[in-house]
Steps between C-alpha positions, in 0.01 A plus 500: 500500500168503318309216662180513297427340170304673225197288584242711684369363829184294473256330733664207676856632489699587809647840574811470716620818664857583406740490797541879516127582525456691825120541507412341835184347352696306239850423634592146387144436387368250247173610343266278302355719227131409478387757245693727266348712226514850354297640793735371771617193688399300808721260695549324833821486706573132557761522773382748761309338787248704697436455871155353428362151457203452268269435797585845640346660191188291441206517734392159624812327368743555789629143468677573168876515558608578142770765474402833345751697295523873433413523131613860485444845642174571313159442666618286788139457603445259208562125488635327188611144429675273255503123492688204357348200320197450283242777459254463783320834526273689264661821378862392561752637251778269381845659538714201411532126523266407787510857635172685555411845626177577685159358438172477685593549866160382626552176308846464659357543851228243432748249357730555797213432743425177309866402516543474122781757464848487646591849621868397481464560125376857555681825576304787652600867484388824656543791264668496162768665291371725225639715223312762302526533124867510398632487857630143489659562158684800647622294795622230261687763299673601826591133558305486827362156412628180348242310295486123542273329247615143568437400858370202690150535639597252772782732615251780553302288744759280663816714529591675821379862457828630645695315228266544201670815360844336512377160376330640192804708401728197547269286286512764224875431472774713346537855630187458712685253724744779585212735587350231726803528728508879513479618865208712615744763628837473319659733759469220755680250278 
């Protein structure tokens, strides 16, 4: 079954790994594509929790209990974030309805110290998922990814990470609902 439309992936869309993808970095992953152009693509895995809390990664902020996700296998010594709501940071890039990527991190820290931001509306990531020129297109041709252009920003932030892959496929309807129920290892079924 060809699961991709003829619409190329763009910033703000989701890439859902097809159920047969065996790359351990991306099994059952949902990736928010933050940037896609002719030079390559950049995204963040939305449903893979790390073992860290935000306070573990920021000096002098050990009281921060926000979950940190693994954004991908590339440069896991970097910290990235997205947030939900109105634009509140200089340099943030809009990815969708009330969905923002990045921005001035120093400004975020200052606003957090003043108590004017709700970190519940933020997602933090170590590392990212990246594709060089033409690499993502090749993976789409191989049907490694399902593109979802119509998704709820609220689901990204408030769905259980363990259920996000399944929930998004179910919400896409049709043949995707069948894929949502596909077992991780069909031999065990």
